[in-house]
C-alpha positions in Angstrom: -6.3 8.0 -15.9 -6.3 7.1 -19.6 -2.7 8.2 -20.0 -1.6 6.0 -17.1 -3.5 3.0 -18.4 -2.1 3.3 -21.9 1.4 3.9 -20.6 1.0 0.8 -18.4 0.0 -1.3 -21.4 3.1 -0.2 -23.3 5.3 -1.0 -20.4 3.8 -4.4 -19.9 4.3 -5.2 -23.6 7.9 -4.1 -23.5 7.4 -1.4 -26.1 7.5 1.8 -24.0 10.2 4.2 -25.0 8.5 7.6 -24.6 6.5 9.2 -21.8 2.7 9.1 -22.0 1.0 11.4 -24.5 -0.2 14.8 -23.4 -3.8 15.2 -22.3 -6.7 15.1 -24.7 -7.5 18.3 -26.4 -9.8 19.6 -29.2 -8.0 20.5 -32.4 -9.7 21.9 -35.5 -13.2 20.8 -34.6 -12.4 17.1 -34.0 -11.4 14.9 -31.1 -8.6 12.4 -31.6 -7.5 9.3 -29.9 -10.5 7.9 -28.0 -8.9 6.0 -25.1 -10.2 3.9 -22.3 -11.7 6.8 -20.3 -14.9 6.6 -22.4 -17.2 8.2 -19.9 -15.2 11.4 -19.7 -15.0 11.5 -23.5 -18.8 11.0 -23.7 -19.3 14.0 -21.4 -17.0 16.1 -23.5 -18.8 15.3 -26.7 -22.3 15.9 -25.3 -21.3 19.2 -23.9 -19.3 20.6 -26.8 -22.3 21.5 -28.9 -20.6 24.9 -29.7 -17.3 23.3 -30.6 -18.2 20.3 -32.7 -19.9 20.6 -36.0 -23.5 19.2 -36.1 -22.5 16.6 -38.7 -19.8 14.1 -37.8 -19.0 10.6 -39.1 -16.7 7.8 -38.2 -13.9 7.1 -40.6 -11.0 4.7 -40.8 -7.6 6.4 -40.2 -5.1 6.0 -43.0 -2.6 4.3 -40.7 -4.0 3.2 -37.4 -1.6 3.7 -34.5 -0.6 0.7 -32.4 -0.8 1.1 -28.6 0.2 -2.0 -26.7 -2.0 -4.8 -28.1 -4.8 -2.6 -29.3 -5.4 -0.4 -32.2 -6.5 3.2 -31.8 -9.3 3.3 -34.3 -11.5 6.3 -33.5 -11.4 9.7 -35.2 -14.3 12.1 -35.4 -14.4 14.0 -38.7 -16.9 16.3 -40.3 -19.7 14.6 -42.2 -21.9 12.5 -39.8 -24.4 13.2 -37.0 -24.2 13.9 -33.3 -26.1 10.8 -32.6 -23.5 8.7 -34.4 -20.8 10.1 -32.1 -23.0 9.4 -29.1 -23.6 5.8 -30.1 -19.9 5.2 -30.9 -18.8 6.6 -27.6 -21.5 4.6 -25.8 -20.1 1.4 -27.4 -16.6 2.3 -26.2 -17.9 3.0 -22.7 -19.7 -0.3 -22.5 -16.7 -2.2 -23.8 -14.4 -0.4 -21.4 -16.6 -1.2 -18.4 -17.1 -4.8 -19.3 -13.4 -5.7 -19.7 -11.2 -6.8 -16.8 -8.6 -4.4 -15.5 -5.6 -4.1 -17.8 -7.3 -5.5 -20.9 -7.4 -3.5 -24.2 -10.5 -2.2 -25.8 -11.9 -4.2 -28.8 -11.4 -2.9 -32.3 -14.4 -1.5 -34.2 -14.9 -3.6 -37.3 -15.8 -2.3 -40.8 -19.4 -3.3 -40.4 -19.7 -1.2 -37.2 -18.3 1.8 -38.9 -20.7 1.3 -41.8 -23.7 1.1 -39.4 -22.6 4.2 -37.6 -22.2 6.1 -40.9 -25.6 4.8 -42.0 -27.2 6.0 -38.8 -25.6 9.4 -39.3 -27.1 9.7 -42.8 -30.5 8.6 -41.7 -30.7 11.0 -38.8 -29.0 13.9 -40.6 -32.3 15.7 -41.3 -33.6 15.3 -37.8 -31.5 17.5 -35.6 -34.3 18.8 -33.4 -33.6 19.2 -29.7 -36.0 16.4 -28.7 -34.0 13.9 -30.9 -30.8 14.9 -29.3 -32.4 14.7 -25.8 -33.7 11.2 -26.7 -30.3 10.2 -27.8 -28.8 11.3 -24.6 -31.5 9.4 -22.6 -30.8 6.2 -24.6 -27.1 6.5 -24.0 -27.7 7.1 -20.3 -30.0 4.1 -19.8 -28.1 1.7 -22.0 -24.8 2.0 -20.1 -25.4 1.2 -16.4 -22.2 -0.8 -16.2 -20.3 2.5 -16.7 -21.7 3.9 -13.5 -21.1 0.7 -11.6 -17.5 0.6 -12.8 -17.0 4.1 -11.6 -18.5 3.4 -8.2 -16.6 0.1 -7.8 -13.7 2.1 -6.2 -15.3 4.7 -4.0 -13.4 7.7 -2.8 -11.8 7.2 0.6 -10.6 9.6 3.3 -7.0 9.1 2.2 -8.0 10.4 -1.3 -10.3 13.1 0.0 -7.7 14.5 2.3 -4.8 16.3 0.6 -1.7 16.3 2.8 1.1 18.7 2.5 3.3 17.7 -0.4 6.2 19.3 -2.2 7.1 19.2 -5.8 10.5 17.7 -5.1 13.9 18.7 -6.4 14.9 17.8 -10.0 18.1 15.8 -10.0 19.0 15.2 -13.6 16.4 14.5 -16.3 14.9 11.3 -14.7 15.3 11.6 -11.0 13.5 13.5 -8.2 14.6 14.2 -4.6 11.8 14.6 -1.9 13.2 15.8 1.4 11.1 16.3 4.6 11.6 17.1 8.3 9.3 16.4 11.2 9.9 18.2 14.5 7.9 16.7 17.4 7.5 17.6 21.0 6.0 14.9 23.3 5.0 14.1 26.9 5.2 10.6 28.3 3.8 9.7 31.7 5.8 6.5 32.0 9.1 6.7 30.2 10.5 3.3 31.4 7.1 1.4 31.1 7.3 0.1 34.7 4.5 -0.6 37.2 6.1 1.2 40.2 8.6 4.0 40.3 7.4 5.5 37.1 8.9 8.7 35.7 7.4 11.2 33.3 9.4 13.4 31.0 9.3 15.6 27.9 11.1 14.5 24.7 12.1 16.4 21.6 12.2 14.3 18.4 13.8 15.3 15.1 13.0 13.1 12.1 14.6 14.0 8.8 13.9 11.9 5.8 14.4 11.8 2.1 13.2 9.8 -1.0 15.3 9.7 -4.1 13.1 8.2 -6.9 13.3 7.7 -10.6 10.9 9.1 -13.2 11.5 6.5 -16.0 8.7 5.6 -18.5 9.5 2.0 -17.6 11.0 0.4 -14.5 11.5 2.1 -11.2 14.2 2.8 -8.7 14.0 4.3 -5.2 16.5 5.1 -2.4 15.1 6.3 0.9 16.4 7.0 4.3 15.8 8.8 7.6 16.6 9.1 11.3 14.7 9.5 14.6 16.8 11.6 17.0 15.3 11.6 20.5 16.4 13.9 23.3 14.8 13.8 26.8 14.6 16.8 29.1 15.4 15.0 32.4 16.1 11.3 31.8 19.0 11.9 29.4 20.0 8.2 29.6 17.0 7.5 27.3 18.5 9.6 24.5 18.7 7.6 21.4 19.2 7.7 17.6 17.5 5.3 15.2 18.2 5.4 11.4 17.5 3.4 8.3 18.7 3.4 4.6 16.7 1.5 2.0 17.0 0.8 -1.7 14.4 -0.7 -4.0 14.2 -1.5 -7.7 11.2 -2.6 -9.8 11.7 -4.2 -13.3 8.8 -4.6 -15.7 9.9 -7.4 -18.0 6.9 -7.6 -20.2 4.3 -10.4 -20.5 3.0 -9.1 -17.1 6.2 -10.2 -15.3 7.5 -8.0 -12.5 10.7 -8.3 -10.4 11.2 -6.3 -7.3 14.4 -6.4 -5.2 15.6 -4.4 -2.3 18.1 -4.0 0.6 17.9 -2.1 3.8 20.2 -1.2 6.7 18.5 -0.4 10.0 19.7 0.9 13.4 16.9 0.2 15.8 16.0 0.8 19.4 14.2 -1.8 21.5 11.0 -0.3 23.0 10.8 -0.1 26.7 8.5 -2.8 28.2 8.8 -5.2 25.3 10.5 -8.6 25.2 13.8 -7.0 24.2 13.9 -4.8 27.4 14.1 -7.5 30.0 17.1 -6.3 32.0 16.1 -2.7 32.7 19.3 -1.5 31.1 20.8 1.9 31.8 20.0 3.0 28.2 17.8 1.5 25.5 19.0 -1.6 23.7 20.4 -0.9 20.3 20.5 -3.4 17.4 21.7 -3.3 13.7 19.8 -5.2 11.1 20.6 -5.9 7.4 17.9 -7.2 5.2 17.5 -8.2 1.5 14.4 -9.4 -0.4 13.4 -10.5 -3.8 9.9 -10.7 -5.2 8.7 -12.0 -8.6 5.1 -12.0 -9.7 3.1 -12.5 -12.9 -0.5 -12.1 -13.8 -2.0 -14.2 -16.5 -5.7 -13.3 -17.1 -7.3 -14.9 -14.1 -4.3 -16.5 -12.5 -1.6 -14.7 -10.5 1.6 -16.2 -9.1 3.8 -14.5 -6.5 7.2 -15.7 -5.2 9.1 -14.1 -2.3 12.5 -14.6 -0.8 14.1 -12.7 2.1 17.1 -12.9 4.4 18.1 -10.8 7.4 20.7 -10.6 10.1 20.3 -8.8 13.4 23.3 -8.0 15.7 22.8 -6.4 19.2 25.1 -4.0 20.8 26.4 -4.6 24.3 24.8 -2.5 27.1 25.1 -1.8 30.8 22.9 -2.6 33.8 23.7 -0.3 36.8 27.0 0.4 35.2 28.0 -3.3 34.8 28.6 -4.3 31.1 26.2 -6.8 29.7 27.0 -8.9 26.6 24.0 -9.4 24.3 25.7 -11.4 21.6 23.5 -14.4 22.4 20.6 -12.5 20.7 22.4 -12.2 17.3 20.2 -14.1 14.8 20.0 -14.8 11.1 16.6 -15.4 9.4 16.0 -16.8 6.0 12.4 -17.1 4.6 10.4 -17.5 1.5 6.8 -17.8 0.3 4.7 -18.6 -2.7 1.2 -17.5 -3.4 -1.3 -18.4 -6.1 -4.4 -16.3 -6.8 -7.3 -17.4 -9.0 -10.0 -15.0 -10.0 -13.3 -16.9 -10.1 -15.5 -13.9 -10.7 -15.3 -10.1 -10.8 -15.7 -10.0 -7.0 -14.1 -13.2 -5.7 -10.5 -14.2 -5.9 -9.3 -17.4 -4.2 -5.7 -17.8 -3.0 -3.4 -20.2 -1.3 0.0 -19.4 0.3 2.9 -21.5 1.5 5.7 -20.0 3.5 8.8 -21.3 5.4 11.6 -19.9 7.6 14.8 -20.8 9.4 16.2 -19.0 12.4 19.9 -19.5 13.3 21.5 -17.9 16.3 25.2 -16.9 15.8 26.6 -17.7 19.3 27.4 -21.5 19.7 25.7 -21.6 23.2 22.5 -20.2 21.7 22.2 -22.4 18.7 19.9 -24.8 20.5 17.3 -22.1 20.2 17.5 -22.2 16.4 14.4 -23.4 14.6 12.7 -23.9 11.3 9.1 -24.0 10.3 6.3 -23.4 7.8 2.8 -22.1 7.5 0.0 -22.9 5.0 -2.9 -20.5 4.4 -6.0 -20.8 2.1 -8.6 -18.1 1.7 -10.4 -15.6 -0.5 -10.4 -12.0 -1.3 -14.0 -10.9 -1.6 -15.6 -7.6 -2.7 -18.7 -8.0 -0.6 -20.1 -4.7 -1.9 -18.5 -1.8 -3.8 -17.6 -0.4 -0.3 -16.6 -3.5 1.6 -13.5 -5.6 0.7 -12.2 -8.4 2.8 -9.3 -10.9 2.5 -9.5 -13.8 5.0 -7.5 -17.0 5.2 -7.1 -19.8 7.7 -4.4 -22.5 7.9 -1.8 -24.2 10.0 1.5 -23.0 11.4 4.4 -25.1 12.8 7.9 -24.3 14.1 10.3 -27.0 15.3 13.4 -26.2 17.5 16.9 -27.6 17.4 16.7 -28.6 21.0 14.1 -31.4 21.3 13.3 -30.4 24.9 11.5 -27.3 23.5 8.0 -28.2 22.5 7.3 -27.2 18.9 4.8 -24.5 18.0 1.8 -26.2 16.4 -1.3 -24.0 16.0 -4.1 -22.7 13.8 -2.8 -19.9 11.6 -5.0 -17.1 10.2 -4.9 -13.8 8.3 -7.4 -11.0 7.9 -7.4 -7.7 6.1 -10.7 -5.9 5.6 -11.8 -2.4 4.7 -15.2 -0.7 4.8 -15.9 2.7 3.3 -19.4 3.6 4.4 -19.0 7.2 3.2 -16.4 8.9 1.0 -15.1 10.6 4.2 -15.0 7.5 6.4 -12.9 4.4 6.2 -12.5 1.4 8.6 -9.7 -1.1 8.4 -9.2 -4.3 10.4 -6.5 -6.9 10.4 -5.2 -10.0 12.2 -2.1 -12.2 11.8 0.2 -14.6 13.6 4.0 -15.0 13.4 6.8 -16.9 15.1 9.6 -14.4 16.0 13.1 -14.7 17.4 13.5 -14.4 21.1 16.0 -12.2 23.0 15.9 -14.5 26.1 18.3 -17.4 26.5 15.6 -19.6 28.1 13.0 -18.9 25.4 13.5 -20.3 21.9 10.9 -18.1 20.2 7.9 -15.8 20.7 4.6 -16.7 19.2 2.9 -13.4 18.5 -0.7 -12.8 17.5 -1.7 -9.2 16.5 -5.1 -7.6 16.0 -5.6 -4.1 14.9 -8.5 -1.7 14.0 -8.2 1.7 12.4 -10.8 4.4 11.6 -10.2 7.4 9.4 -12.5 10.5 8.9 -11.7 13.3 6.5 -13.3 16.4 7.9 -12.2 18.4 4.9 -9.4 18.3 2.3 -7.2 19.9 4.9 -8.1 18.0 8.1 -8.2 14.3 8.7 -8.8 12.4 12.0 -7.5 8.8 12.7 -8.2 6.5 15.6 -6.1 3.3 16.0 -6.4 0.4 18.3 -4.2 -2.7 18.6 -4.1 -5.8 20.8 -1.0 -8.0 20.9 -0.6 -11.4 22.5 3.0 -12.7 23.0 3.4 -16.3 24.0 6.9 -17.0 25.3 7.7 -20.6 24.2 9.5 -22.8 26.7 8.3 -20.9 29.8 4.9 -20.2 31.3 4.6 -16.5 30.3 2.1 -14.7 28.1 2.1 -10.9 27.8 -1.0 -9.0 26.5 -0.6 -5.5 25.4 -3.4 -3.0 24.4 -2.7 0.2 22.6 -4.8 3.0 21.3 -4.3 6.6 20.0 -6.1 9.4 18.3 -4.3 11.6 15.7 -5.4 14.8 13.9 -3.5 16.1 10.9 -4.0 19.5 9.4 -2.4 20.9 6.2 -1.3 24.5 6.7 0.1 25.1 3.2 1.4 22.9 0.4 4.7 22.5 2.3 3.7 22.7 6.0 1.4 20.6 8.1 0.8 20.0 11.8 -0.3 16.9 13.7 -1.5 16.3 17.2 -1.8 12.9 18.9 -2.8 11.4 22.3 -2.5 7.7 23.2 -2.9 5.2 25.9 -1.1 1.8 26.4 -1.6 -1.0 28.9 0.2 -4.3 29.3 -0.6 -7.3 31.5 2.6 -9.3 31.9 2.4 -13.1 32.5 4.6 -15.0 35.0 7.8 -13.0 35.3 6.5 -10.4 32.8 6.0 -6.7 33.3 2.7 -5.0 33.8 2.3 -1.2 33.2 0.3 1.5 31.6 1.0 5.0 30.4 -0.3 8.1 28.5 1.5 10.0 25.8 0.7 13.2 23.9 2.6 14.9 21.1 2.5 17.9 18.7 4.5 18.0 15.5 5.3 20.1 12.5 6.1 18.6 9.1 8.0 20.4 6.4 8.2 19.0 2.9 9.9 20.3 -0.3 
């Protein structure tokens, strides 16, 4: 942790040109380079009674090293007392716990070193066990902030559970390749998601994936991609192939300024029973999507500013209904959006924020351009650490979307956002979320779909090899321009088990139910799957 923090300081200051130093180690009866992990250092010093000399004193290094914006000032050399070391490390621990994240430790002044050296000379003749025990007690009771700082981020099931992971493949001195493959067999009781005439089937899914990532001391680059190849046993018309290729770069410009950019190419498949599956086509509807985004953010002590910009274009492939070709070009749409967010830290546990976002939807076909629209949303809220185990980010605001065709009534509604986590125990974690968005519509008589989503997830790590996850979601889709509202409820339970460092298995069972509005589709279904994951 100390290495990561120090490397981050160098990167933020723009002075990083080497990898983080190797781990702390004892050399010739002294400990060098006291970093920000003061509590671990204190534990080492208090337990190394056979390694450290009984007399130690603080001394000024001949040439203090610069690390970011702070000076590494601590060296323990022979000539003082164990109590001096304990007090010094206690000061470092208290300073470390009281500073905000990312701030450097204060420098010990000459008068501090003089007091420590004087304390060492005064106690040099009193090295009895009860004195050392009293010193340990004083250090323990005088640093409660250290304990609270450690407990501020409790261990979660995701940290407790150790999934299968490979070491990757070295590609040159600064790049790693991480390939994986998931083979899944599944059963679906309602393949087409229809209310009557339902058909069940078994499906085999192959999901290869890779991540090609950099290992620079500063800046990051990542290229990832994968596919989902589905083959049905009986309903072969449902066979499909989805794929994606993504690239992302992160630049650390110093002065706490970060720039992230990325592009992606996606071949997607419309899910049966959703808005995009309105014609009961002979095969699933396929679309191609190109996306690009740019994100810039900066943190200045208590103030954080984030700017986002994104653009995408979605093109639908033609399909057939009962063998008759169907043109879907009226669905092709381009979306441009952006947002700005300001965060203000008012205390250690409360951060206020406000966010303004806007978007513009443009349909490519001339006859569909009347469905084009533009709009904005305003949110204001707070991120609150209620306790050290409960975090919540909640905001409320206003959302509005106006359409090119004035006959379509604009969307004008209350907007809201929620993201909350509760970790009642290191092996349990609960996550809740809610959001609203105006999305493009695949129907010619509907300009947009106003979607509200609510989700709840529970995780329980049975051991470092086994984790259970339960997920529930409720989605409400309001079709603007017509009297139709679909309500969909989904839930599933998944168990993941690590066989070895490179192999893992997962089993899942789920249920789905949709109540379609006027002209909508109502259905339910059950699905179960078993998969094997292989990583390198």
